Structures are given as C-alpha cells and as structure tokens.
C-alpha positions as CSV (number, residue, x, y, z in Angstrom):
1,M,160.8,149.8,117.2
2,V,160.7,151.4,120.7
3,Q,160.9,147.9,122.3
4,Q,163.8,147.0,120.1
5,R,165.7,150.1,121.1
6,L,165.0,149.5,124.8
7,A,166.1,145.9,124.4
8,A,169.4,147.1,122.9
9,I,169.8,149.5,125.9
10,L,169.3,146.6,128.4
11,L,171.6,144.3,126.5
12,I,174.4,146.8,126.6
13,A,173.8,147.7,130.3
14,L,173.7,144.2,131.6
15,T,176.9,143.2,130.0
16,A,178.8,146.5,130.6
17,D,182.0,146.6,132.7
18,A,181.1,146.0,136.3
19,Q,182.7,149.1,137.5
20,F,181.0,151.5,135.0
21,K,184.4,152.8,133.8
22,T,182.9,154.9,131.0
23,S,182.8,158.6,131.8
24,V,179.0,158.6,131.5
25,P,177.6,155.3,132.7
26,L,174.4,153.7,131.6
27,V,172.5,152.8,134.8
28,V,170.0,150.0,134.9
29,A,167.8,149.7,137.9
30,P,165.3,146.7,138.3
31,L,162.2,148.1,140.0
32,T,159.3,146.4,141.9
33,V,156.2,148.4,142.6
34,T,153.6,147.0,145.1
35,D,150.4,148.3,146.7
36,A,149.8,148.5,150.4
37,Q,148.9,144.8,150.6
38,G,152.2,143.9,148.8
39,R,150.6,143.0,145.5
40,P,152.6,143.8,142.4
41,V,151.3,146.8,140.4
42,D,151.3,146.4,136.6
43,G,150.7,148.9,133.9
44,L,152.8,151.8,135.1
45,T,154.3,154.2,132.6
46,A,157.3,156.5,132.9
47,D,154.9,159.4,133.5
48,Y,154.2,158.0,137.0
49,L,157.8,157.8,138.1
50,R,160.5,160.2,139.2
51,V,164.1,159.1,139.3
52,L,166.6,160.8,141.5
53,D,170.4,160.3,141.3
54,N,172.1,161.8,144.4
55,G,168.9,163.8,144.7
56,I,169.0,165.2,141.2
57,P,166.0,164.3,138.8
58,Q,167.0,162.3,135.8
59,A,165.5,161.7,132.3
60,F,165.0,158.0,132.0
61,E,163.3,155.2,130.0
62,L,161.0,152.5,131.5
63,T,160.4,149.0,130.2
64,T,159.2,145.6,131.4
65,L,161.6,143.9,129.0
66,G,164.2,141.8,130.8
67,E,166.8,139.2,130.0
68,P,166.7,135.6,131.1
69,L,168.0,135.0,134.6
70,S,171.4,133.5,135.7
71,V,170.9,132.4,139.3
72,V,173.4,131.2,141.9
73,V,171.7,129.4,144.8
74,A,174.0,129.2,147.8
75,I,173.0,126.6,150.5
76,Q,174.3,126.5,154.1
77,E,175.8,123.1,154.8
78,N,177.0,123.1,158.4
79,L,175.6,121.0,161.2
80,V,173.1,123.7,162.3
81,S,171.5,123.6,158.9
82,Q,170.8,119.9,158.8
83,P,167.0,120.3,159.4
84,M,166.9,122.9,156.6
85,L,168.7,120.6,154.2
86,D,166.0,118.0,154.6
87,K,163.6,120.6,153.2
88,V,165.6,121.7,150.2
89,R,166.4,118.3,148.5
90,D,163.3,118.3,146.3
91,I,163.3,122.0,145.1
92,G,165.2,121.4,141.9
93,T,162.2,121.7,139.7
94,I,161.1,124.9,141.5
95,L,164.6,126.4,141.0
96,S,164.7,125.6,137.2
97,D,161.1,126.2,136.2
98,A,159.9,129.0,138.6
99,V,163.1,130.8,139.8
100,A,165.2,130.7,136.6
101,G,162.2,130.6,134.3
102,E,162.2,130.3,130.5
103,G,165.7,130.7,129.1
104,G,167.3,130.9,132.6
105,K,169.8,128.7,134.3
106,V,170.9,127.9,137.9
107,A,174.1,127.1,139.6
108,L,174.5,125.7,143.1
109,L,177.0,126.5,145.8
110,G,177.3,124.8,149.2
111,F,179.1,126.5,152.1
112,A,180.2,126.2,155.7
113,A,183.5,127.8,156.3
114,H,184.0,128.3,152.6
115,A,182.0,128.0,149.4
116,K,182.2,125.0,147.0
117,L,180.6,124.4,143.7
118,L,177.9,121.8,143.8
119,Q,176.5,122.2,140.2
120,G,177.5,124.6,137.4
121,F,175.0,126.7,135.5
122,T,172.2,124.5,134.0
123,D,168.6,124.5,133.0
124,D,168.2,120.8,133.8
125,S,166.2,120.2,136.9
126,S,167.4,116.6,137.2
127,K,171.0,117.8,137.6
128,L,169.9,120.3,140.3
129,T,167.9,117.6,142.1
130,Y,170.8,115.2,142.0
131,A,173.1,117.8,143.5
132,L,170.6,118.7,146.2
133,H,170.2,115.0,147.2
134,H,174.0,114.8,147.6
135,L,174.5,117.7,150.0
136,H,177.2,116.9,152.6
137,L,177.3,118.5,156.0
138,E,180.5,120.0,157.4
139,E,180.9,120.2,161.1
140,H,182.2,123.7,161.5
141,G,182.2,127.1,159.7
142,F,179.7,129.7,158.5
143,A,180.6,132.2,155.9
144,P,177.5,133.6,154.1
145,V,178.9,137.0,153.3
146,E,182.1,135.5,151.8
147,T,179.9,133.0,149.8
148,A,177.7,135.8,148.5
149,G,180.9,137.5,147.2
150,E,181.9,134.3,145.5
151,A,178.5,134.1,143.9
152,V,178.8,137.6,142.5
153,R,182.2,136.7,141.0
154,M,180.6,133.6,139.4
155,L,177.8,135.7,137.8
156,S,180.2,138.3,136.6
157,A,182.3,135.7,134.8
158,E,179.3,134.0,133.2
159,E,179.2,134.5,129.5
160,G,176.0,135.6,127.7
161,K,173.4,138.3,128.3
162,S,171.4,137.7,131.4
163,R,170.1,139.3,134.6
164,R,172.1,138.3,137.6
165,V,170.5,136.9,140.8
166,I,171.7,135.3,144.0
167,V,169.4,133.2,146.2
168,M,170.9,132.5,149.7
169,L,169.3,129.6,151.6
170,S,170.9,130.3,154.9
171,Q,170.6,131.9,158.3
172,G,170.7,135.7,157.8
173,K,172.9,136.6,160.7
174,E,176.6,136.1,161.2
175,M,178.9,136.7,164.2
176,V,182.1,137.5,162.2
177,S,183.0,137.7,158.6
178,G,186.2,137.4,156.6
179,K,184.6,139.7,154.0
180,S,182.7,142.8,155.0
181,V,179.1,143.4,154.1
182,E,180.0,146.7,152.6
183,E,182.6,145.1,150.3
184,V,180.0,142.6,149.0
185,K,177.4,145.3,148.6
186,H,179.8,147.2,146.4
187,L,180.6,144.1,144.3
188,A,176.9,143.2,143.9
189,Q,175.8,146.8,143.0
190,A,178.7,147.2,140.6
191,A,177.9,144.0,138.8
192,N,174.1,144.6,138.7
193,V,173.4,141.6,141.0
194,E,170.1,141.2,142.9
195,I,170.3,139.3,146.2
196,Y,167.4,137.3,147.6
197,W,167.7,135.7,151.0
198,L,165.6,132.8,152.4
199,D,166.4,132.8,156.1
200,F,165.6,129.8,158.4
201,S,165.4,129.5,162.2
202,A,168.0,127.1,163.6
203,F,165.8,127.0,166.8
204,L,162.5,126.3,165.1
205,A,163.5,124.1,162.2
206,P,164.2,120.9,164.2
207,F,160.7,121.0,165.6
208,T,159.2,121.2,162.1
209,T,161.1,118.2,160.8
210,K,160.4,114.5,161.4
211,R,163.3,112.9,163.1
212,K,165.3,111.0,160.4
213,T,166.3,107.4,160.3
214,V,169.6,106.1,158.8
215,W,167.5,105.0,155.8
216,D,166.1,108.5,155.4
217,R,169.6,109.9,155.2
218,M,170.9,107.4,152.7
219,S,171.3,108.4,149.0
220,D,169.4,106.5,146.3
221,E,172.6,104.7,145.4
222,E,173.1,103.6,149.0
223,K,169.5,102.4,149.3
224,A,169.9,100.4,146.1
225,D,172.9,98.5,147.6
226,H,170.9,97.5,150.7
227,K,168.3,94.9,151.4
228,F,165.7,96.7,153.4
229,P,165.0,96.3,156.3
230,S,168.2,94.9,157.8
231,G,167.9,96.5,161.2
232,H,170.1,99.5,161.6
233,E,168.5,101.5,158.8
234,L,165.6,102.2,161.1
235,D,167.8,103.7,163.8
236,I,167.1,107.4,164.6
237,T,170.0,109.7,163.6
238,P,171.4,112.1,166.2
239,P,169.6,115.3,167.0
240,D,169.6,117.8,164.3
241,S,170.5,120.9,166.2
242,D,171.2,122.4,169.7
243,G,169.8,125.7,168.6
244,G,167.7,125.9,171.8
245,S,170.6,125.6,174.2
246,L,171.6,128.4,176.5
247,I,175.0,128.7,174.8
248,G,173.4,128.9,171.4
249,G,171.0,131.6,172.6
250,L,173.9,133.7,174.1
251,M,175.8,133.4,170.9
252,K,172.9,134.7,168.9
253,L,173.0,137.9,170.9
254,A,176.4,138.7,169.3
255,E,175.2,138.0,165.7
256,R,174.6,140.8,163.2
257,D,172.2,141.0,160.4
258,V,173.8,140.5,157.0
259,A,170.7,139.5,155.0
260,G,168.9,142.8,155.4
261,P,171.7,145.1,154.2
262,L,172.5,142.9,151.2
263,T,169.0,142.4,149.9
264,S,167.9,146.0,150.4
265,A,171.0,147.4,148.7
266,T,170.5,145.3,145.6
267,G,166.7,145.4,145.1
268,G,166.1,141.9,146.3
269,R,164.0,140.6,149.2
270,K,164.4,138.7,152.4
271,F,162.0,135.8,153.4
272,T,161.9,133.5,156.4
273,F,160.7,129.9,156.6
274,A,160.6,127.0,159.0
275,T,158.6,124.3,157.2
276,K,159.1,122.6,153.8
277,A,155.8,124.0,152.6
278,K,156.8,127.5,153.6
279,L,160.1,127.2,151.9
280,E,158.4,126.2,148.6
281,A,155.9,129.0,149.0
282,M,158.6,131.6,149.6
283,L,160.6,130.3,146.6
284,Q,157.5,130.7,144.4
285,E,156.9,134.3,145.8
286,A,160.6,135.2,145.3
287,A,160.4,133.9,141.7
288,A,157.3,135.9,141.0
289,D,159.1,139.0,142.4
290,M,162.1,138.4,140.1
291,H,160.0,138.0,137.0
292,R,157.6,140.9,137.5
293,K,159.9,143.9,137.4
294,Y,160.1,147.2,135.6
295,F,163.5,148.4,134.4
296,V,164.6,152.0,134.6
297,T,167.6,153.0,132.4
298,F,169.3,156.4,132.3
299,Q,172.5,158.2,131.7
300,P,173.2,160.4,134.7
301,K,173.2,164.2,134.1
302,G,174.6,166.7,136.5
303,V,176.1,164.1,138.8
304,D,179.5,163.2,137.4
305,T,181.2,162.7,140.8
306,P,183.0,159.3,141.0
307,G,182.1,156.9,143.8
308,F,178.7,155.7,145.1
309,H,175.5,157.4,143.8
310,T,172.3,157.1,145.9
311,L,169.4,156.1,143.7
312,R,165.8,156.9,144.6
313,I,162.7,156.2,142.5
314,E,159.3,157.6,143.5
315,V,155.8,157.1,142.2
316,K,153.9,160.3,141.4
317,G,150.1,160.6,141.9
318,R,149.6,157.1,143.2
319,S,149.5,157.2,147.0
320,G,150.0,154.0,148.9
321,L,152.4,152.4,146.3
322,R,155.7,151.1,147.5
323,V,158.9,151.1,145.4
324,R,161.8,148.7,145.8
325,T,165.0,149.0,143.8
326,R,168.8,149.0,144.3
327,S,170.0,151.7,146.7
328,G,172.5,153.0,144.3
329,Y,175.4,152.3,141.9
330,W,179.1,152.9,141.6
331,S,180.5,155.3,139.0
332,G,184.2,155.2,138.0
333,S,186.5,158.1,137.7
C-alpha cells in the first residue's frame, strides 16, 4: 500500500507543470548515494537522510521506485568530432538496453551550429544503430548549450510518464553560446531533467583511432553498390582533427566549462573518454547511475518564496558517504 502511494506521488510529480505553478509544489529529487570509493550505497531509509530547502528542514518520503526513462542523446557532429563519431556508431544496443532500460526509450539529436533530429523516441536498437551509422559531419558550428535546451524541450513535450534524461556526447567546453548556461539550467531544473555528459578530447581522440580509409567511411548501402576492391576505397581519408595545433590550443584557453554546471545542477554526472572501449564503459557506468537512484519527495513548508530554492540532502550517522542530487528547483508565484 505504501509503495502504491509513493508511486502515485511520483507519477504526479514527474508529469506536473514544468514551472511548479501550484502554490505548494511537490518536489521530486533523484538522489545518488555513494561511499568514499564511489560505489553505490543501497538500503538507506528516510531515517538516514536530512532534506533542507533553502536551509530549512523538510518532512519527506523516500523510495527507490522510479518511472521508465525517456532519454535524449545529443551527438556533436562538426569536423573536430570526427574521431569521436567513429567510436559511437555501434552503441545503439547499449543506449536501448542499458541506458534506457526496460520500458525506456531513446531519441537522437545531432548538432554542430544547430540541433537536428536524427531519430525520434524509440526502444528499437536497430533504428538507433541505423541513425548512428548515418551521422553526417558539418564543417562549422558548435552549440552544445543550445542543443541541451532543445533536448529539454523535447522531453517536456513527450507524452506519458517517465523520468527525463539527457546524455551529451560532446566536448564539454564552449567559447560562446547563443543560449546561456543559466537559462538551460533553469529549464532543466524546472522540467525535472537530469543531464549526463560524456566529454571527449579533440586533441587525444585522433591518436586513439585508426586512420580511416574511404571504404571505412562508406555506409552499408554504399558498400553494397561497390565491387571491392576497386582501388580508391583503400585511400586514407584526410586527417581527423587539428586539435594539437597552436591555434587550436590558444582557442581552448578562451573556452568555458559548460558540462560541469549543467550536470551538477541537475543531479547528473560528467565522464570523459578517448577510446571506444572507454566510451562504452562510461556509458555503462552512466546507465548504472541512472537506474540506481533514491527518490525524495516533499511539499515545502516554511519556504513559500517564489524563485529558485536551494536543495541540500545530507546523510546522518554514516560518515564518508557522498550525496548527489539536483542543486535546487524553481517555485512559481
């Protein structure tokens, strides 16, 4: 009976209006607890936790019950990302089976200067794999923050009851942005969206990737139309990146971190990778993190001020445990 009541609370909370326009919002905070070695801690009860809203303790309920995931995976598609794209083409099954999980679904966005839809929400790994094998590089542009904002809007418009997650496969720094990090943080927090970021090094990635031939770059359909070998298919394609150039290095000095603020504000995590094996391992670790969460729900008391509320959750009587959750939520007037 208790589990049914908690389930009802979560269903209401996760489909509530994104701006919490009710006078007394119901706040839902996904929560990860790990030990000093970063291992997930299971079996905690509400007695171990203390929830503070703008510094004021709150009565709350705790459960491990969660909804299926709706996940938007956004993939950088400019020239700098070419070595990374060679590593992501075969992760469709990981995305559907491990990241989305049972009952979950995944959509794919590609982006350079702007975001474009590669695949709508699906639980079919073959559709994801097809889209990943047909990624197309664009020469210029890099708009990860704007793309994260578009992913939030996609998740907010998705029908049904689900937890909302964004996975960015992209460099985590940006020189300029058409949309501010603060604006996207606000959108994501208001819509109960968790952001995970898998960052790659444009400098190191080319050294971890075998130089590709024309044949390697061809799609399955293009290969089927050719009689191999005919000569030019074995030609080496142009270098993947000039990430090690002096100009590239100087430009990096002007970049700002966007992955850190967006992941920490929403309860997600940031990972880094250079090799295909590392990418797959980090995706599996991110998936485990998404699916092993506690959920704190409460109606704020004594803090009816509209605007942003800082949220802090502490573990009592268990030294060495680390808590990760969203940094806060927005309350309407």
